[in-house]
C-alpha positions, 0 to 999 in steps of 0.5 A: 544503515536507512538514509530514508525513511519513506511511507508510499500511501496509494489512494488511487482505485485500480479503476482510475489511473492505473499508472499512478498506482505503478508509479506509487509501486516503482517508487516504493521499489526504488528507496528500497533498492537503495537500502531506505525504509520504506513502507506502503499502504493502501488507503480509500479507493486505493484498497481497491488496487491492493485486492486487484494488483494482488491476483496473480494475473494481474500485470503490476503482481511480480511489482507488488510481491517484490514489495511483500515485506514492505506492505503494511497492509490496507485500511480495514474500514475502507476494504469494508466500504469498498467490499475488497476486505476477503480478497485482501485477507485471501492475498495475506495482507493485513487489514489495519485499523489503528485510528478508530477502526481506519489505517493510520497515517499518523502513525506513520509520521510518528515513525519519523516518515516522508509520506507520499501519496499516490 
């Protein structure tokens, strides 16, 4: 049984600090590997990272794919604003719109998750 309920929220654009995207994914993988309940969400400029890392030839793609069952998707509004909606959908990720068209961070908190931002 999972000891921790964690939500990793990635806000960093791939054009910004790729190491923050990497660390977010690695932290999620660490918790997953320990048997914890992990959810990963891409929000804000982080939607650009999900689109980019979803490419098969991206160096972080294997890490992202190892978390496929844990990735809840990306903020629909932000994906539209950053012009990556199509890439995210084509890669098979959900576009989240629970909070007036945006992903709900509150929903993650209501699930009892500790939220870790990258």
